[in-house]
C-alpha positions as CSV (number, residue, x, y, z in Angstrom):
1,M,0.0,0.0,0.0
2,H,1.2,3.5,-0.8
3,D,1.9,6.1,1.8
4,T,-1.0,8.6,1.7
5,S,1.2,11.4,2.6
6,R,2.8,11.1,-0.8
7,I,-0.5,12.1,-2.3
8,R,-0.2,15.5,-0.7
9,Q,3.5,15.8,-1.5
10,H,2.6,15.4,-5.2
11,G,-0.1,18.1,-5.1
12,V,-3.1,15.7,-4.8
13,A,-4.7,17.1,-1.7
14,N,-8.2,15.9,-2.7
15,P,-8.1,12.2,-3.7
16,A,-11.8,12.3,-4.7
17,A,-11.2,15.1,-7.1
18,A,-8.1,13.3,-8.4
19,L,-10.2,10.2,-9.0
20,V,-12.8,12.1,-11.0
21,Q,-10.0,13.6,-13.1
22,V,-8.1,10.4,-13.7
23,D,-11.4,8.7,-14.7
24,R,-12.0,11.4,-17.2
25,H,-8.5,11.1,-18.6
26,I,-8.9,7.3,-18.9
27,A,-12.2,7.7,-20.8
28,E,-10.6,10.4,-23.1
29,G,-7.6,8.2,-23.7
30,R,-9.8,5.2,-24.6
31,A,-11.7,7.4,-27.1
32,I,-8.5,8.5,-28.7
33,I,-7.3,4.9,-29.0
34,R,-10.6,4.0,-30.7
35,R,-10.1,6.8,-33.2
36,Q,-6.5,5.8,-33.8
37,I,-7.6,2.2,-34.5
38,A,-10.1,3.6,-37.1
39,V,-7.3,5.6,-38.7
40,L,-5.1,2.5,-38.9
41,R,-7.9,0.5,-40.5
42,H,-8.2,3.2,-43.2
43,L,-4.5,3.3,-43.8
44,Q,-4.5,-0.5,-44.1
45,Q,-7.4,-0.5,-46.5
46,D,-5.6,2.1,-48.7
47,G,-2.3,0.2,-48.6
48,L,-0.5,3.0,-46.8
49,P,2.3,2.7,-44.3
50,M,1.1,2.1,-40.8
51,H,4.4,2.0,-38.8
52,N,4.1,5.5,-37.2
53,G,0.4,5.0,-36.5
54,L,1.1,1.7,-34.8
55,E,3.8,3.3,-32.7
56,L,1.4,6.0,-31.7
57,L,-1.3,3.4,-30.8
58,A,1.2,1.6,-28.5
59,A,2.1,4.9,-26.8
60,L,-1.5,5.7,-26.3
61,R,-2.2,2.3,-24.7
62,E,0.8,2.7,-22.4
63,T,-0.5,6.0,-21.4
64,V,-3.9,4.7,-20.5
65,D,-2.2,1.8,-18.6
66,A,-0.2,4.4,-16.6
67,L,-3.4,6.3,-15.9
68,R,-5.0,3.1,-14.6
69,R,-2.1,2.5,-12.3
70,H,-2.4,6.1,-11.1
71,R,-6.1,5.5,-10.4
72,R,-5.2,2.5,-8.2
73,F,-2.7,4.7,-6.4
74,V,-5.4,7.3,-5.7
75,L,-7.9,4.7,-4.6
76,E,-5.4,3.2,-2.1
77,A,-4.9,6.7,-0.7
78,M,-8.6,7.3,0.0
79,P,-10.1,6.6,3.4
80,A,-12.3,3.5,3.2
81,E,-15.5,5.4,4.1
82,R,-15.1,7.8,1.2
83,L,-13.9,5.2,-1.3
84,D,-17.3,3.9,-2.4
85,A,-18.9,7.3,-2.7
86,A,-15.9,8.8,-4.6
87,A,-15.7,5.8,-7.0
88,H,-19.3,6.3,-8.1
89,P,-20.2,10.0,-7.7
90,G,-23.8,10.6,-8.5
91,G,-24.3,7.0,-9.4
92,A,-21.9,7.2,-12.4
93,P,-20.4,3.9,-13.4
94,S,-16.8,3.3,-12.6
95,V,-14.2,3.1,-15.4
96,R,-14.1,-0.7,-14.8
97,Q,-17.9,-0.9,-15.3
98,A,-17.7,1.3,-18.4
99,E,-15.2,-1.0,-19.9
100,G,-17.5,-3.9,-19.4
101,A,-15.3,-5.7,-16.9
């Protein structure tokens, strides 16, 4: 488990707000990945080079994976009684639920 004092040291004084932000970033990253996959399909259909596009896709996936690790870090730093409410503000589904997991 992470030291919760590290959260404050890194400028994340409000873990609930950080969770909302990281969830938004993950959703945005996943949308960008879907668009990049569509671009790659068009390139492939047109017989155009895909090397750079594939490299970008890999980097995008690595970024979303890093955001998911950060999300776990934020969740570990949250007090247990706030965890459930913060993970589903206003009844919104969590990222895991949105992904169909």
